[in-house]
N, C-alpha and C positions, 0 to 999 in steps of 0.2 A: 786494592779493594775490588772484589768481584761484583759485577753488576747483577749477578744471579743470586747472591746471598744477602739477606738482610743484615744490617750492621747494628751493633749495640754501641751507644754513645753514653759514657759515664758522666756523672755530675762533675767530676774534676775536669774532664775535657770540655764540657759545656761552658764552664766558667771562663775559659780562655776567649770565648766568642761574644762576651757581653758588650753590647753597644746600646746605650740607653736611647739614642736618637732612633735607631732602627727598631728597637723594641716598642717605643711609643707609636711609631708608624704602624707596626704590626697590630697593635691594639686598636688604632683608628680604623684599620681595615676590618677588624673583627666587629667593632661596633657598627660600622657602616653596613656590613653584610647582614646583620640581624634586622636592621631597621629598613633596609631597602627591599621593596616588593616588586621592583621592575627589573627583571633579568636582562632586559635589552637597553637599560639606561646607562651603561658604562661603569656603574659602581659594582663593588663586590656584592654577592648575594650568598645565602647560606641555607642550610637545613640542619636543625638540631632539636632534639626533644629535651624536655626537662630531665635532669639527671635522675638516675634510679639508685635506690639504696637497697642493698641486700644485707640483712642482719645475720651475723654469725656469732658463735660463742666467743665472747670477749671483744668483739669489734664489729665493724661494718665495711662492706665493699661498695664503693661508688663507681658507677659507670657513666662516662660522659663522651658519647660519640658525636661527631660533627663533620660537616662538609662546608667548605667555603670556596665559591667559584669566582673567577674573574678578579682575583686579588693580586696586588703588587707585593712581591716578597720583600724587596728592598726599596726604601725611600730614595736612596741615592741613584737608583736606576729606573726612572719613570718612563723610559722609552722602550723598555723590554716588553715582551709579550706577557699578558696577564697569566697567572697560574690558577690551577684548581687543586685543592688539597682535601684529602679524606683522612681522618684520623680518629682515634679513640683513646681517651685517657682512663685508666683504671687506677683507683686510689683505695688503699686500705687504711682504716683508722682504728688502732688498738691502743686504748688509753693506758694500759699497764706496761707498755713497752719501755718507757723511761725508767721503770723500777727494776727491770731485769738486770741480770749480771752476765755479760756486760749490757749496759743500757742500749736501747734501740730507739729510733725516732717513733713517735706515736703515729705519725702519718708517713706512708710510703706510697709511691706511685710511679707509673711508667706511661709514656705516650707512645702509641703505636701509629706509625705513618704508613699509609698504603699507596700503592700506585693507583692513580685515579682512573686509568684506562683498564687495567687488568685486575685490580683489587689485590694484587700480591703485596705482601708485607715488604716494605723497603727498609724500615729502621725502627729500633726501639730506643727511646731516649729516657733516661732517668728523669723523673718529673718533679722531684721536690724543689730543686733549684729553679726550674722554669716556672713552677707554680708560684713561688715567692716573687719572682720578677714580674710575671704578667699580672698578678694581683695588685702589686704596687703600681705598675704602669697603668692599669685601668683607673686607679684613683688619680694618678697624675693627669691623664687625659681628661677625666671627668672634671678635675679642678680647673684645668685650662678652659674647657668648654663652658662650664657652669659659672665659675667664679672669676677667674683672672680676665676673662673677656670683658667683664663689666667694671674692672678696677682700673682707674686711670693712674694712680700713684702706686707703683709697685716697689718703691725704693726701701721701705721699712717693714716688709711683711714679716709676721711672726708665725712659725709653724709649731703646733703642739702635737706630741705623740703620746697617746694614752695606751700604755701597754708596750713594754720593751722586749717582747718576745721575738719570735722569728719574723712575723709579719710587721711588727713595729720597726724592726731593724731594716727590713727590705724597703719599707716606705721612707724611713729617714734617709737612707742612702740614696734611694731613687730621687727624692726631692732635692737632696744635696747636690746631685749631679745634673739636675735639669732646670732648676729655678733658683733665683736669688732670694735669700732670706737674711734678715738682720739677726734674727734669733731663732733657735730651735730649743723648745722646752720639753722636757721628758718627765713622765710619771710612770711608775710601775708599783704594783702592790708590794713587791720585794724591792727595796731601794737599791740593793747591791746590783741588781740586774740593770736598772736604769743608769747607774754609775758606770757599769761596764760599757753600755752603749754610748754614753757621753764620751768616754775615753776613745772609743773607736771613731766616733764622728770627728772629734778634735784632731785625731791623727789623719783622717781622710780629707778634711776640709781644705788644706793647702793645695791638694791636687785637683780641686774642683773650682767652680766659679764662686764658691762661698769661702774663700780663704780667710775672710775676716769675720765669719759668723760667730756669734756668741752662743755656746751650748751650755745649758744648765739643767739641773734636776730640781723638781719641786716636791714638797712633802704631801700635797693634796691635789686631787683632781681639779678642784675649784681654782687653786692658785695656778695650776698649769694652763687652764683654759681661758682665764679672764682677759688676757691681752692678745689672744691668738686671732689671726685672720683665717688660717687654715688649720683644721684639726683632723687627726687620724685616730680613730678608736679601734684598737686591735687586741681585744681581750676575750677571755672565755667566760666572762661574767654572765650570770643568769638574772641579775638585778641591775637596775639603772645606775650608771656612774656619773653621767653628765646631765645637768638640769639647765633649764632655760636661764635661770638667774646667774649661771656661771659665764654666760656668753655675751659678747658684744652684739650690737644691733645687726651688723652685717658680718656674717661669718659663714664659712663653708666647712661642712663635716663630711669626711669619708668614713662611713660606718662599715667596718669589715665584719664584725660579729663572728668571732671564731668559735663561739659556743653553740649551744643547741638552737638558739634563736638568732637570726641575723639582726634583729632590731631590739635586743635586750639592753644594749649599752646606753641608749638614749632614753631619757624620761619622756613620758607622754606629753608633758607640757611643751617640749620641743616639737614633737610631731604635730601638735595642735596648731602651731604657727608657721612651720617650715614648708618649703617646696621640695618634694622628693623626686629624685631622678634615679633611674635603674639601668641595669645593663640589658636585660631582655624581659619582655612581658610574660613569655611562656613560663619561665622559671619563677617570676614574681607571683604568678597566680597560685603556684604551689607553695613556695617557700616564704612568701610574704602575705599569705592569705589572711593572717590575723593583724596585719598592720593597719592602724587607724590613722591615716594621714592622706594628704593630697599628693598623689603620684602624677607629676606633670608629664613625664614621658621618658623615653630611652635616650641615652647619650648619643646614639647613632642618629636619632631624629634631629638633634641639635646640629650635628655635623652636616647632615643633609639640608638643614635649613627649614625643616617642616615643623619644628617646635622652637620656641624662643625661651630665653631665660629671664627670670625676674631682674629688675633693675636694682633691687635692694632686698634686704631681709636675710633670713637664714635659709640656706640651701643644704640639702643632704644628698650625697650619692650613696644609695643603699646597695652595697656591693654583694652580689651573690656568687659571681664566678660562673663562667660558661665555657662550653666546649670550643666555641669558635676562637676564643683567646688562645687556648692550647694548640689549636690547629694552625693559626697564623704564626705564633711564636715558635712552635715546634718546627714548622717548615723553615722559618728563618734560620734557626740553629742548624738544622740538617743541611741546608744549602751552604752555610758558612763552614760546616764540617767538611763537606765535599770539596769546597774551594781550597781549604787548608791541606787536604790530602792530595789534591792535584798539583800543588806547588812543590 
C-alpha cells in the first residue's frame, strides 16, 4: 500500500473489522468532542456545521464535513498519543433506486478521510455499513448514559424494535452484542420482514452475551411497546406510531426517524411528558426546529458531567446523526485496515 496514494476500502472489507466495544468508544469520543468547549481540557473537541442538503432530480445529496481533535482512536490503547481527524461524508438518497432493475440501495455514501496536516486525501470508505453501525452505536451510548445509568436491576430488561428495516436490524444486533436482555420484541408494518429479523437474531444470539434471549414478533406497535424498557423506533412514517398509553412509566426511547421528520414516530403526548436528549445542538436547531418538547441537553454533556439525567420517567434520545460520528468511526476502521495490511 503506497503512502502517496489514497486507498479505497469497500463495505465487504470493512465488515471484517467490526468491534462493538471499539465502535462505542468512538461514539463516546464523538459525543464528547461536540459538547466540549475547552480545547485545553484534555477531552476531544470538534468543528462541524449542520449538514447541508442539495436537491437534485429524483433525489438529494447530503454533505457532512467534520473535524475531531485530541481523540483516542482505540479504547484498548489509552496511552497512545491522541489523534486529530478531518473527514467528510457525502450521501445520496434516491427513493426510486430499490425499484430499478437490478435494484439499488436508496441511500449510498462514502466517507473521505484527509491528512490532518496536509489536507491530502488518505482514504475513501464506503459509508452505508459504517453509517448503520455508528447510528446504532449512538443509540446504545445514549441508552447507557441516559437510562441504564439509573436502573439498578438490569436482569430482565426488554428491548423493543419498531421497524425491522436496515436501521432496526443494526440496532437489534448492536444491543444484542453489547447489553443483556431477557426479551427482544419486534414489529414491522410488513410482518415477513420482522420474522426475517427474528430468525437472524435467534441465529446470532448464541454467539453473544444473550444466548438465552427470547425473540418474538408482535402484531401491533402497542403490543410491542407495552412491556419494553428500551425502545428503538426506526421507520419512515410521517404519522405517529407510538403513544404515551403504550408505554411503561419508566422507559427510554431511541427515536431514529428515518423519514422526512426526525420526530414523526412519537406522538405529541409523549413529547409533552418526556425529557429529550440530542446528539448536537447545532443540528437540532435546524432539523428539530418544530419539536415541541423539553430538550435537556447533549449526550456529550452527560458524559462530561455538565448535565444530569432524570431519576425516573420517559427519556428520548432524538437521533439526528452528525459528522463527528463518521469522523471517529471512519478513522477507527481506517486504522484497523492499515494494521491488517501491515500484518
